[in-house]
C-alpha positions as CSV (number, residue, x, y, z in Angstrom):
1,X,25.8,-19.8,1.6
2,X,26.6,-20.4,5.4
3,X,24.9,-18.8,7.8
4,X,27.8,-16.9,8.9
5,X,28.4,-15.3,5.6
6,X,27.4,-11.7,4.5
7,X,24.2,-11.1,2.7
8,X,24.6,-11.0,-1.0
9,X,23.6,-8.2,-3.0
10,X,22.8,-7.6,-6.6
11,X,23.2,-4.5,-8.2
12,X,21.7,-3.4,-11.7
13,X,22.8,-0.1,-13.1
14,X,24.0,0.7,-16.9
15,X,26.1,3.5,-15.8
16,X,29.5,2.1,-14.4
17,X,30.1,5.0,-12.1
18,X,27.0,4.6,-10.2
19,X,27.4,0.8,-10.0
20,X,30.9,1.6,-8.3
21,X,29.1,4.2,-6.1
22,X,26.5,1.8,-4.7
23,X,29.1,-1.0,-4.5
24,X,31.6,0.8,-2.4
25,X,28.6,2.3,-0.2
26,X,27.4,-1.3,0.6
27,X,30.8,-2.8,0.8
28,X,31.3,-0.7,3.8
29,X,28.5,-2.2,5.6
30,X,30.1,-5.4,5.1
31,X,27.5,-6.8,2.3
32,X,29.0,-9.2,-0.5
33,X,28.2,-7.4,-3.8
34,X,27.7,-8.5,-7.7
35,X,26.8,-5.9,-10.4
36,X,24.8,-6.1,-13.7
37,X,24.4,-3.7,-16.4
38,X,21.2,-5.2,-18.2
39,X,18.3,-6.8,-17.4
40,X,19.7,-10.0,-19.3
41,X,23.0,-9.9,-17.3
42,X,20.8,-9.7,-13.9
43,X,18.7,-12.5,-14.9
44,X,22.0,-14.7,-15.8
45,X,23.3,-13.8,-12.3
46,X,20.1,-14.8,-10.7
47,X,19.8,-18.2,-12.5
48,X,23.2,-19.1,-11.1
49,X,22.8,-17.9,-7.4
50,X,20.3,-16.7,-4.7
51,X,20.6,-13.0,-3.3
52,X,19.3,-11.5,-0.1
53,X,18.1,-8.3,-2.1
54,X,18.5,-6.8,-5.6
55,X,18.9,-2.9,-6.1
56,X,17.8,-1.8,-9.7
57,X,17.8,1.1,-11.7
58,X,14.5,1.9,-13.4
59,X,15.8,2.6,-16.8
60,X,18.1,-0.1,-18.5
61,X,19.3,-0.5,-22.1
62,X,17.4,-3.9,-22.6
63,X,14.3,-2.9,-20.3
64,X,13.2,-1.6,-17.0
65,X,13.4,-2.5,-13.4
66,X,9.8,-3.3,-13.7
67,X,10.6,-6.1,-16.3
68,X,13.0,-7.5,-13.6
69,X,10.5,-7.4,-11.0
70,X,7.8,-9.1,-13.3
71,X,10.4,-12.0,-14.0
72,X,11.2,-12.4,-10.2
73,X,7.5,-12.5,-9.6
74,X,6.7,-15.2,-12.3
75,X,9.8,-17.3,-11.0
76,X,8.7,-17.2,-7.3
77,X,12.1,-15.5,-6.5
78,X,12.1,-14.4,-2.8
79,X,14.6,-11.7,-3.3
80,X,13.5,-8.2,-2.1
81,X,13.9,-5.6,-4.7
82,X,14.7,-1.7,-4.2
83,X,14.3,0.3,-7.4
84,X,15.9,3.6,-8.4
85,X,13.8,5.9,-10.2
86,X,14.5,9.6,-11.5
87,X,13.7,12.4,-9.4
88,X,10.0,13.4,-9.8
89,X,8.9,10.6,-11.3
90,X,6.2,9.5,-8.6
91,X,4.2,7.3,-11.3
92,X,7.2,5.0,-11.7
93,X,7.8,4.8,-8.1
94,X,4.2,3.8,-7.4
95,X,4.2,1.4,-10.2
96,X,7.0,-0.3,-8.6
97,X,5.5,-0.7,-5.3
98,X,2.5,-2.0,-6.8
99,X,4.6,-4.3,-9.0
100,X,5.9,-6.0,-5.7
101,X,9.2,-3.9,-4.9
102,X,10.1,-3.5,-1.3
103,X,11.0,0.1,-1.6
104,X,12.1,2.8,-4.0
105,X,14.8,5.5,-3.9
106,X,14.9,8.7,-6.2
107,X,18.0,10.0,-8.1
108,X,20.4,11.7,-7.1
109,X,20.5,9.0,-4.3
110,X,21.2,10.0,-0.8
111,X,23.8,7.4,0.4
112,X,22.6,7.6,4.0
113,X,19.2,6.7,3.1
114,X,20.4,4.3,0.5
115,X,22.0,2.3,3.3
116,X,19.1,2.6,5.6
117,X,16.8,1.4,3.1
118,X,18.9,-1.5,2.3
119,X,19.3,-2.3,5.9
120,X,15.5,-2.1,6.3
121,X,14.8,-4.7,3.6
122,X,17.2,-7.2,5.1
123,X,15.7,-6.8,8.4
124,X,18.8,-4.8,9.9
125,X,18.8,-1.9,12.2
126,X,15.5,-2.1,13.5
127,X,16.4,-2.5,17.1
128,X,14.2,0.3,18.8
129,X,15.7,2.7,21.2
130,X,13.8,3.9,24.1
131,X,11.2,6.5,22.7
132,X,9.6,9.1,24.7
133,X,5.9,8.5,25.9
134,X,3.9,10.2,23.0
135,X,0.9,12.4,24.4
136,X,-2.3,13.4,23.0
137,X,-3.8,11.3,20.1
138,X,-0.5,8.9,19.5
139,X,-0.2,5.6,21.2
140,X,3.3,3.7,21.2
141,X,3.1,0.0,21.4
142,X,5.9,-2.6,21.4
143,X,5.1,-6.1,20.5
144,X,6.0,-8.5,23.0
145,X,9.0,-10.8,22.7
146,X,6.7,-13.9,22.2
147,X,4.8,-14.7,18.9
148,X,2.9,-11.7,18.1
149,X,1.6,-12.7,14.6
150,X,-1.8,-13.7,15.7
151,X,-2.5,-11.0,18.0
152,X,-4.1,-8.3,15.6
153,X,-5.4,-11.1,13.3
154,X,-7.2,-13.2,15.9
155,X,-8.9,-9.9,17.1
156,X,-10.4,-9.5,13.7
157,X,-11.8,-12.7,13.7
158,X,-13.9,-14.3,10.8
159,X,-13.6,-17.0,8.4
160,X,-15.9,-15.5,5.5
161,X,-14.1,-15.1,2.2
162,X,-14.2,-11.4,2.4
163,X,-12.3,-11.5,5.6
164,X,-9.9,-14.4,4.1
165,X,-9.2,-12.0,1.1
166,X,-8.3,-9.1,3.9
167,X,-5.8,-11.7,5.5
168,X,-4.3,-12.4,2.2
169,X,-3.7,-8.8,1.4
170,X,-2.3,-8.2,4.9
171,X,0.4,-11.0,4.2
172,X,1.3,-9.7,0.9
173,X,1.6,-6.0,1.8
174,X,3.8,-6.8,4.9
175,X,6.5,-8.0,2.7
176,X,7.3,-4.3,1.2
177,X,7.3,-0.9,2.2
178,X,4.5,0.4,-0.2
179,X,2.2,2.8,1.5
180,X,-1.2,1.2,2.4
181,X,-4.6,2.7,2.8
182,X,-7.2,0.9,4.8
183,X,-10.5,2.0,3.7
184,X,-13.9,0.8,5.9
185,X,-16.8,2.0,8.1
186,X,-16.4,3.1,11.4
187,X,-16.1,0.2,13.8
188,X,-14.9,-2.3,11.3
189,X,-11.4,-2.8,12.6
190,X,-9.1,-0.8,10.4
191,X,-6.7,-0.1,13.2
192,X,-6.4,-3.8,13.7
193,X,-5.7,-4.4,10.1
194,X,-2.7,-1.4,10.5
195,X,-1.2,-3.4,13.3
196,X,-1.6,-6.7,11.6
197,X,0.6,-5.5,9.0
198,X,3.1,-4.1,11.1
199,X,3.3,-7.5,13.4
200,X,3.6,-9.7,10.4
201,X,6.2,-7.6,8.6
202,X,10.1,-7.4,9.4
203,X,9.4,-4.1,11.3
204,X,7.5,-6.0,14.2
205,X,10.4,-5.4,16.2
206,X,10.0,-1.6,16.0
207,X,7.3,0.8,17.4
208,X,3.7,1.1,16.0
209,X,2.6,4.7,16.5
210,X,-1.3,5.3,15.9
211,X,-2.3,8.8,15.3
212,X,-6.0,9.9,15.0
213,X,-5.5,12.9,12.6
214,X,-8.8,14.3,13.4
215,X,-8.3,14.7,17.2
216,X,-5.3,16.9,17.2
217,X,-6.1,20.7,17.0
218,X,-5.0,22.2,13.8
219,X,-2.5,24.5,15.3
220,X,-0.5,21.6,16.8
221,X,-0.5,19.5,13.7
222,X,3.1,20.0,12.7
223,X,4.7,20.1,16.1
224,X,3.0,16.8,17.0
225,X,3.8,15.1,13.6
226,X,7.5,16.7,13.0
227,X,8.6,17.7,16.5
228,X,10.2,20.7,17.5
229,X,13.3,22.4,18.8
230,X,13.9,24.2,22.1
231,X,12.7,27.8,21.7
232,X,10.9,27.2,18.3
233,X,7.7,28.9,20.0
234,X,6.5,29.9,23.2
235,X,6.4,26.9,25.7
236,X,8.9,24.8,23.5
237,X,11.2,24.4,26.8
238,X,13.0,21.3,25.1
239,X,13.6,19.4,22.2
240,X,10.8,17.0,21.5
241,X,10.3,14.3,18.8
242,X,7.5,14.1,16.7
243,X,5.3,11.1,15.7
244,X,7.6,10.3,12.5
245,X,10.5,10.2,14.7
246,X,9.0,8.0,17.4
247,X,7.8,5.6,14.8
248,X,11.5,5.1,13.3
249,X,12.3,1.5,12.4
250,X,8.6,0.8,12.6
251,X,5.2,1.9,11.4
252,X,3.3,5.0,11.6
253,X,-0.5,4.6,11.4
254,X,-2.5,7.6,10.5
255,X,-6.0,6.9,11.3
256,X,-8.9,9.0,9.7
257,X,-6.3,10.6,7.1
258,X,-9.2,12.5,5.6
259,X,-9.7,14.7,8.2
260,X,-6.2,16.3,7.7
261,X,-6.3,20.1,6.8
262,X,-5.1,20.9,3.2
263,X,-2.2,22.9,4.5
264,X,-0.8,20.0,6.7
265,X,-1.6,17.7,3.6
266,X,1.1,19.7,1.7
267,X,3.8,19.0,4.5
268,X,2.8,15.4,4.7
269,X,3.4,14.8,1.1
270,X,6.7,16.4,1.1
271,X,7.6,14.2,4.0
272,X,6.4,11.1,2.3
273,X,8.2,12.0,-0.9
274,X,11.4,13.0,0.6
275,X,11.6,10.4,3.4
276,X,12.8,13.1,5.6
277,X,11.2,15.5,8.3
278,X,12.4,19.0,9.6
279,X,11.2,19.7,13.4
280,X,9.7,23.0,13.8
281,X,12.6,25.2,14.6
282,X,15.1,23.1,13.0
283,X,17.4,24.1,10.3
284,X,18.2,20.7,8.8
285,X,16.1,17.8,7.7
286,X,16.3,14.4,9.3
287,X,16.1,11.1,7.3
288,X,13.3,8.7,8.2
289,X,12.8,5.0,8.1
290,X,8.9,4.8,8.6
291,X,6.3,2.5,7.0
292,X,3.0,4.6,6.6
293,X,-0.3,2.8,6.9
294,X,-3.5,5.2,6.4
295,X,-7.1,4.6,7.3
296,X,-10.4,6.7,6.4
297,X,-14.1,6.0,6.4
298,X,-14.4,8.7,3.6
299,X,-14.2,8.0,0.0
300,X,-11.0,9.9,-0.8
301,X,-11.5,9.9,-4.3
302,X,-14.5,12.0,-3.9
303,X,-12.8,14.1,-1.3
304,X,-10.3,14.7,-4.1
305,X,-12.7,15.7,-6.6
306,X,-14.3,17.9,-4.2
307,X,-11.1,19.9,-3.5
308,X,-10.8,18.8,0.2
309,X,-7.7,16.4,-0.3
310,X,-4.8,16.6,-2.4
311,X,-4.6,14.3,-5.5
312,X,-0.9,14.0,-5.3
313,X,-1.0,12.7,-1.5
314,X,-3.9,10.4,-2.4
315,X,-2.1,8.8,-5.0
316,X,1.2,8.4,-2.9
317,X,-0.8,6.9,0.2
318,X,-3.2,4.8,-2.0
319,X,-0.5,2.5,-3.6
320,X,-2.2,-0.5,-2.1
321,X,-6.0,-0.4,-0.8
322,X,-7.4,-2.9,1.8
323,X,-10.9,-2.4,2.3
324,X,-12.4,-3.8,5.4
325,X,-15.7,-5.1,5.1
326,X,-19.0,-4.1,7.4
327,X,-20.2,-6.6,9.7
328,X,-23.6,-6.8,7.6
329,X,-21.6,-8.3,4.8
330,X,-19.8,-11.2,7.1
331,X,-22.7,-12.2,9.3
332,X,-21.7,-15.7,9.1
333,X,-18.8,-14.6,11.3
334,X,-21.3,-13.4,13.8
335,X,-21.0,-16.7,16.2
336,X,-17.2,-16.8,15.9
337,X,-16.8,-13.0,16.7
338,X,-19.4,-13.3,19.6
339,X,-17.4,-16.2,21.0
340,X,-14.3,-14.2,20.9
341,X,-15.5,-11.0,22.1
342,X,-17.2,-13.1,25.3
343,X,-14.0,-14.8,26.0
344,X,-12.2,-11.4,26.0
345,X,-14.8,-9.9,28.4
346,X,-14.5,-13.1,30.7
347,X,-10.8,-12.9,30.9
348,X,-10.9,-8.9,31.5
349,X,-13.7,-9.3,34.0
350,X,-11.8,-12.3,35.8
351,X,-15.1,-14.5,35.3
352,X,-15.0,-18.3,36.0
353,X,-17.2,-19.2,33.1
354,X,-17.6,-17.6,29.8
355,X,-21.0,-16.6,28.9
356,X,-22.8,-17.8,26.2
357,X,-25.5,-16.6,23.9
358,X,-28.9,-18.5,23.6
359,X,-30.1,-19.2,20.2
360,X,-32.7,-16.6,20.3
361,X,-30.2,-14.0,21.0
362,X,-27.7,-14.9,18.4
363,X,-30.6,-14.9,15.8
364,X,-31.4,-11.3,17.4
365,X,-28.2,-10.0,16.6
366,X,-28.1,-11.5,13.1
367,X,-31.1,-9.4,12.3
368,X,-29.6,-6.1,13.8
369,X,-28.0,-3.7,11.0
370,X,-25.1,-2.9,13.0
371,X,-24.4,0.8,11.9
372,X,-21.3,0.5,14.4
373,X,-20.0,-2.8,13.1
374,X,-17.7,-4.8,15.4
375,X,-17.2,-2.1,17.8
376,X,-21.0,-1.8,18.4
377,X,-21.0,-5.6,18.7
378,X,-18.4,-5.2,21.4
379,X,-20.0,-2.7,23.3
380,X,-23.6,-4.6,23.1
381,X,-21.9,-7.8,24.5
382,X,-20.0,-6.1,27.0
383,X,-23.3,-4.4,28.3
384,X,-25.0,-7.8,28.1
385,X,-22.4,-9.7,30.2
386,X,-22.8,-6.8,32.6
387,X,-26.9,-7.4,32.8
388,X,-27.0,-10.8,32.6
389,X,-27.8,-13.0,35.8
390,X,-26.3,-15.9,34.8
391,X,-23.9,-18.0,32.3
392,X,-26.6,-17.5,29.2
393,X,-27.2,-14.0,27.7
394,X,-30.9,-13.9,26.2
395,X,-32.4,-11.4,24.0
396,X,-33.5,-9.1,26.7
397,X,-30.1,-8.6,27.9
398,X,-28.9,-7.5,24.6
399,X,-31.1,-4.2,24.6
400,X,-31.5,-4.4,21.1
401,X,-35.0,-3.2,21.0
402,X,-34.3,-0.4,23.5
403,X,-31.2,1.1,21.2
404,X,-33.6,0.9,18.1
405,X,-36.5,2.7,19.9
406,X,-34.1,5.4,21.3
407,X,-31.7,6.7,18.4
408,X,-28.9,9.2,19.1
409,X,-30.9,11.7,16.9
410,X,-34.1,11.6,19.1
411,X,-36.3,14.8,18.8
412,X,-35.8,16.9,22.4
413,X,-39.1,18.3,21.8
414,X,-40.8,14.8,22.1
415,X,-39.1,14.2,25.5
416,X,-41.9,15.0,28.5
417,X,-40.8,15.5,32.0
418,X,-42.3,12.8,34.5
419,X,-43.6,15.2,36.8
420,X,-44.7,18.6,35.0
421,X,-44.9,21.6,37.2
422,X,-47.0,23.9,34.7
423,X,-50.2,23.5,33.2
424,X,-50.7,21.3,29.9
425,X,-51.1,22.9,26.3
426,X,-52.5,20.5,23.6
427,X,-51.8,17.4,25.9
428,X,-47.9,18.4,25.9
429,X,-46.7,19.3,29.2
430,X,-44.4,22.4,29.4
431,X,-41.3,22.5,31.7
432,X,-40.9,25.1,34.3
433,X,-37.4,25.7,33.4
434,X,-36.9,25.4,29.7
435,X,-33.3,26.2,29.7
436,X,-32.5,23.4,32.3
437,X,-35.0,21.1,30.5
438,X,-33.2,21.5,27.2
439,X,-29.9,21.2,29.1
440,X,-30.8,17.8,30.4
441,X,-31.9,16.5,27.0
442,X,-28.8,17.5,25.3
443,X,-26.7,15.9,28.2
444,X,-28.5,12.7,27.8
445,X,-27.8,12.6,24.2
446,X,-24.2,13.4,24.4
447,X,-23.6,10.9,27.1
448,X,-25.3,8.3,25.0
449,X,-23.2,9.3,21.8
450,X,-20.0,9.1,23.7
451,X,-20.9,5.7,25.0
452,X,-22.1,4.6,21.7
453,X,-18.6,5.5,20.3
454,X,-16.4,4.1,23.1
455,X,-15.8,7.7,24.6
456,X,-14.1,9.1,21.4
457,X,-15.3,12.7,21.2
458,X,-14.5,13.1,17.4
459,X,-16.3,10.2,16.5
460,X,-19.3,10.9,18.9
461,X,-19.4,14.5,17.8
462,X,-19.2,13.6,13.9
463,X,-22.3,11.1,14.4
464,X,-24.3,14.3,15.3
465,X,-22.8,16.7,12.8
466,X,-20.4,18.3,15.4
467,X,-16.8,19.2,14.9
468,X,-14.4,18.2,17.8
469,X,-14.2,22.0,19.1
470,X,-18.2,22.1,19.2
471,X,-18.0,18.9,21.1
472,X,-15.6,19.9,23.7
473,X,-17.6,23.1,24.2
474,X,-20.9,21.1,24.7
475,X,-19.2,18.9,27.1
476,X,-17.7,21.5,29.1
477,X,-20.8,23.5,29.3
478,X,-22.9,20.7,30.5
479,X,-20.1,19.1,33.1
480,X,-19.6,15.9,30.8
481,X,-16.0,14.6,31.4
482,X,-14.3,11.4,30.1
483,X,-12.4,9.7,32.6
484,X,-10.7,6.5,31.0
485,X,-13.4,4.2,30.0
486,X,-15.9,6.0,32.1
487,X,-18.0,9.1,32.1
488,X,-18.7,11.4,34.8
489,X,-21.3,14.2,34.8
490,X,-21.2,17.2,37.0
491,X,-24.0,19.8,37.8
492,X,-22.1,22.5,35.5
493,X,-23.3,26.0,35.8
494,X,-23.6,27.3,32.3
495,X,-20.5,28.8,30.7
496,X,-22.5,31.8,29.2
497,X,-23.7,32.4,25.6
498,X,-20.5,31.3,24.1
499,X,-20.2,30.4,20.6
500,X,-18.8,26.8,20.1
């Protein structure tokens, strides 16, 4: 087949009328179509020619679409396969994706969605229109025109077997549209895995939208995810796209999916099943062309058992799971990770020389438990570069002893003012103003928590058992503000006895 020849597709279905319908729909798009009615007929054609993609029904007279998928896998065939299943048979759809199908469709097939899925499988129609800037917890990123495959993978770093396995899975799942659930502790690099999946897939030319599900107020979730129409509610002065529409042709990364309320989980399930979204205030649904990658630090199976997460949504999102190992399981990667982080810090700070760790400093890091994983390592090295006096970073520059001696959950009652004004009772100095004293202690703990979690209010609050609303209340009361990557603290007046 010459370079100018149209893509050749194979349609496998035992119903002649459906074969004709699919063939006509695809011929109009300029494809070269061949058809078969059974698994054996399809295999005969496959032995004689190569195809760009295969569209097969699940149920066939002499087998199933899964049988055809297995043969293709065993033969090492490169064709992408789209499986058509009966309406409501979610188990078959999930099984098809796990067996290597690029995507699936449910009967009765919507021809517009049918053409869209085929175009996506062939890498067509992914040119990205200028999308509006997303606000709040969503971030829109577009890969550069230069090679992008290495970006996220390089930032992940590491050559240990567990990280090699992560890379193998990323490469494998990037070939399909199967939903992926990335699981790992806080700070392990789950978002980097999601971005790597996007960058090595055919969707790399489209947008990658990252959404922190726990950072959006519950009453705004539907409007933020699905968009809205002008006049849908007070303040809706114009039509606005949601995260799903902004991710069209690309990937939607749903971070901390376990934090979604049950009501929103139901609406998300419908979107995943129907491949369509209805903006708030709209009458009609809009078809979607979006790859979903989710992430969580929670055990969603336990959340399902506890009734906090829908089982049907869990099965839909957890088609393929990638576990990102904590740093303590890949300490052999520590020297390589440190080199990469220090090189990045040096570049960002315009340093002439990249700082280096002494042997003692590296050994000290290797003995640290790293509850914050790679993110904590990055924070430690950022601080060490700022505190070190030369090109070498020693143990004292890391501040590990200080960090272990002052945990976030420090007891306020043990903090004693340097210059007590009142007398002493049982050798413990009493403050002259107990309210101001406790405010100072709380302010110090909140600031340390925010710095530890890179100014993420949701994560900092969760580390201390606070909801995002409680965290916001305390920050406002104590005059703590996050500005970019820095904190400012004002001498705020108490807001009164509000209930956080």
